[in-house]
C-alpha positions in Angstrom: -36.6 60.6 44.4 -37.7 63.2 41.9 -40.8 63.5 39.7 -43.3 60.8 40.5 -43.5 58.1 38.3 -46.5 56.5 36.5 -48.2 53.6 38.1 -47.9 50.4 35.9 -49.4 46.8 36.3 -46.8 45.5 38.5 -47.7 47.2 41.5 -51.6 47.5 40.6 -51.9 44.6 42.8 -50.8 42.7 46.3 -49.9 39.3 46.1 -48.1 37.3 49.1 -49.1 33.9 49.2 -48.3 31.1 51.9 -48.5 27.2 51.5 -47.1 24.0 52.8 -45.3 21.7 51.2 -46.7 18.2 52.7 -45.4 14.5 51.9 -49.0 13.4 52.5 -49.8 15.4 49.2 -47.0 13.5 47.3 -44.5 16.4 47.6 -40.9 16.4 48.2 -38.9 19.5 49.3 -36.2 18.3 47.4 -38.1 18.4 44.1 -39.6 21.9 44.9 -36.3 23.0 45.6 -34.5 21.9 42.2 -37.7 23.5 40.2 -37.7 26.8 42.1 -33.9 27.0 41.4 -34.2 25.6 38.0 -31.4 22.8 39.2 -30.5 19.2 38.9 -30.5 17.7 42.6 -30.6 14.2 43.6 -33.5 13.3 46.1 -31.8 10.5 48.4 -35.3 9.2 50.3 -36.7 8.4 46.6 -33.7 7.7 44.8 -34.4 9.9 41.8 -33.0 13.1 40.1 -34.7 16.1 39.8 -33.6 17.8 36.9 -34.9 21.2 35.8 -32.2 22.8 34.2 -34.0 23.6 31.1 -36.2 25.6 33.0 -35.9 29.4 32.1 -36.5 32.8 34.3 -34.4 32.2 37.5 -32.6 35.5 37.8 -31.4 35.2 41.3 -31.1 32.1 43.7 -29.3 32.2 47.5 -29.8 30.3 50.9 -30.0 32.6 53.9 -29.3 30.8 57.2 -30.1 31.3 61.0 -27.6 31.2 64.0 -26.3 27.6 64.7 -27.2 26.4 61.3 -24.2 24.4 59.8 -22.5 26.2 57.0 -22.8 23.4 54.6 -26.8 23.9 54.4 -25.6 26.8 52.0 -26.0 24.1 49.7 -29.1 23.5 48.5 -28.9 19.8 48.1 -27.3 19.3 51.3 -30.2 21.4 53.0 -33.2 19.8 51.4 -32.0 16.3 51.7 -31.0 16.8 55.3 -34.8 18.0 55.8 -36.2 15.1 54.1 -34.0 12.8 56.1 -35.1 14.2 59.6 -38.8 14.3 58.9 -40.2 10.4 59.3 -43.8 10.7 59.1 -45.8 10.2 56.1 -47.5 13.1 56.4 -44.6 15.4 57.3 -44.8 19.2 56.6 -41.3 19.6 54.9 -41.3 23.0 53.8 -43.4 26.1 53.9 -43.3 28.2 50.7 -43.8 32.0 50.8 -44.3 33.7 47.3 -44.4 37.4 46.7 -44.9 39.6 43.7 -42.3 42.1 43.0 -42.5 45.6 41.4 -40.8 45.5 38.0 -40.1 49.2 38.4 -37.2 48.4 40.6 -33.9 47.2 39.2 -32.4 43.7 39.8 -30.2 44.9 42.7 -33.4 46.4 44.5 -35.3 43.7 43.8 -33.0 41.4 45.3 -32.1 43.5 48.7 -35.9 44.1 49.2 -36.5 40.4 49.3 -33.4 39.7 51.5 -34.3 42.0 53.9 -37.9 41.0 54.3 -36.8 37.1 54.7 -33.9 38.1 56.9 -36.4 40.1 59.1 -39.3 37.7 59.0 -38.1 34.6 59.0 -34.6 34.0 59.2 -34.2 35.9 62.6 -36.7 33.5 64.0 -34.9 30.3 63.2 -35.9 29.3 59.9 -33.5 28.4 56.8 -34.6 30.1 53.7 -34.1 29.1 49.9 -35.0 32.3 48.0 -35.3 32.3 44.2 -36.6 35.3 42.1 -38.5 34.5 38.6 -38.8 36.6 36.0 -41.6 35.7 33.2 -42.2 39.1 31.0 -43.5 41.5 33.2 -44.3 39.0 36.1 -41.4 39.3 38.5 -42.1 37.1 41.9 -40.0 35.5 44.4 -40.4 31.8 45.9 -39.1 31.4 49.6 -38.9 28.0 50.7 -38.7 27.8 54.5 -37.7 25.1 57.0 -40.5 23.9 59.5 -37.9 22.4 62.0 -35.8 24.6 64.6 -32.2 24.2 64.6 -30.7 23.5 68.0 -27.5 25.2 69.3 -25.3 22.7 68.5 -26.4 22.5 64.7 -28.7 19.6 64.7 -32.6 19.6 64.0 -34.4 20.5 66.9 -37.9 18.8 67.6 -40.9 20.5 66.2 -43.0 20.0 69.8 -42.6 18.9 73.3 -44.5 17.3 75.7 -46.2 19.5 78.5 -47.8 18.2 81.7 -51.2 19.3 82.4 -51.7 20.6 85.9 -54.6 20.4 88.0 -55.7 24.0 90.2 -53.1 23.2 92.7 -50.1 23.1 90.3 -49.9 19.3 90.4 -49.5 16.7 87.7 -52.9 14.8 87.0 -53.0 10.7 87.1 -54.8 9.2 84.4 -56.7 5.7 84.9 -53.7 4.5 82.8 -51.4 5.4 85.3 -49.5 7.9 82.7 -49.5 11.8 83.5 -52.0 13.7 81.5 -50.0 15.6 78.9 -50.5 17.7 75.8 -48.4 18.6 72.7 -46.9 22.1 72.6 -45.1 23.4 69.4 -41.4 24.3 69.9 -42.1 27.4 67.6 -44.7 29.7 66.9 -44.4 29.5 63.2 -47.5 27.6 62.7 -49.8 29.9 64.5 -52.8 31.0 62.3 -51.9 34.7 62.7 -48.6 34.5 61.0 -50.2 34.6 57.7 -51.8 37.9 58.1 -48.8 39.1 60.2 -46.1 38.2 57.1 -48.5 39.7 54.6 -48.9 43.0 56.4 -45.1 42.9 57.1 -44.4 42.4 53.3 -46.9 45.2 52.7 -45.0 47.8 54.6 -41.6 46.7 53.2 -43.1 47.1 49.8 -44.9 50.5 50.1 -41.3 51.7 51.8 -39.5 51.0 48.4 -42.3 52.1 46.5 -42.4 55.5 48.3 -38.8 55.7 48.1 -39.3 55.7 44.2 -42.1 58.2 44.2 -44.9 55.2 43.4 -48.0 55.2 44.9 -48.5 52.1 47.8 -50.5 49.1 47.7 -52.7 47.4 50.4 -52.2 44.0 51.6 -55.9 43.6 52.6 -58.6 42.2 50.7 -61.2 44.6 48.7 -63.8 43.3 51.3 -61.7 44.3 54.1 -60.8 47.6 52.4 -64.5 48.2 52.1 -64.2 48.2 48.1 -67.0 46.5 46.3 -64.6 44.9 43.6 -63.9 41.1 42.9 -60.1 40.1 43.0 -58.8 38.4 40.5 -56.7 34.9 41.1 -53.1 35.1 40.8 -51.5 33.6 37.6 -48.7 31.5 37.8 -45.7 31.7 35.1 -47.2 28.7 33.1 -50.5 30.2 32.8 -48.6 33.6 31.8 -46.6 32.0 29.0 -49.6 30.4 27.6 -51.5 33.5 27.5 -48.6 35.5 26.0 -48.9 33.0 23.4 -52.5 33.6 22.6 -53.5 30.2 24.0 -56.3 31.1 26.6 -56.2 29.5 29.9 -59.1 28.9 32.8 -57.4 31.1 35.1 -56.9 33.6 32.3 -60.5 33.6 31.4 -61.6 33.8 34.9 -59.5 37.0 35.6 -61.1 38.6 32.2 -64.5 37.6 33.3 -63.4 39.4 36.7 -62.4 42.5 35.2 -65.7 42.8 33.0 -67.8 42.6 36.3 -65.8 44.8 38.0 -66.2 47.5 35.2 -69.8 46.4 35.1 -70.2 47.6 38.6 -68.4 50.6 38.0 -70.7 51.5 35.3 -73.7 50.9 37.6 -72.2 53.1 40.2 -71.9 55.9 37.7 -75.3 55.7 36.5 -77.1 55.5 39.6 -74.7 58.6 40.8 -76.4 60.4 37.6 -79.7 60.0 38.7 -79.2 61.0 42.2 -79.6 64.9 42.6 -77.0 67.0 44.4 -77.3 68.2 47.6 -78.0 72.1 46.6 -80.8 70.6 44.0 -82.5 68.5 46.5 -82.5 71.9 49.2 -84.1 73.4 46.3 -86.6 71.1 45.6 -87.3 70.6 49.5 -87.7 74.4 49.3 -90.4 74.5 46.7 -92.2 71.6 47.9 -92.5 73.5 51.4 -93.6 76.5 49.5 -96.3 74.7 47.3 -97.3 73.1 50.7 -97.7 76.7 52.1 -99.7 78.0 49.1 -102.2 75.1 49.4 -102.9 75.5 53.0 -103.9 79.3 52.5 
């Protein structure tokens, strides 16, 4: 791709966070979708309009659907109101959200393609509906990916999140409880909630991102924490668009102050390392001094 470009802040760090949008926390997938897309959506469960049309910074928005999903789920209001309707429990996990930072060295089409290919490969191909929105706030370019948590059956209806499985004894026979019922356990219908998925998805995003950076002659990023990389560095906290906007206006934020303190502590560590290296002799100097000590020892022994 020609001459190697100079790295800048947009790819100096790796960010991929994964969160659950849960009803028990008072959250709504319709409201979250409206906010991320900067749209006005009616929430049928609460009877409220969610209007975020005044929000700026949404540069791309699309919905990707898996096999068997009804075509009308491309309508954001239909998709997330359907999710809210099918989830009955007060503590339902109505959506999963993945947020990834995008390198600003890529043009818009490349950012969209990179995000779309990652979402299709990691989520949609496994049966999730994905609501993708790319935001740009100054130098901060990132994608919000809202994912459904319930599979879709071949007939296009929402499937069960879990199923009942009977517990068997050593002979393969069902076990009768004192209550007269068969002993059973709940088993997830899909593996989307497996604990290892977070690391798998972060690593997959790291591979996809580095492949694109390599095409542009840019240095790679590492999805692992500083600790796992063996680096004596403290990680900064991810700064969201609201904090970034306040910082750009010269208004200090708590997370901004925290990150500035982290930068200073990391710089202090580097200075201490340099000073300690300066005090340590090189191998050649050590060897020369060692020989001199041996020579003086021999002379004293005569």
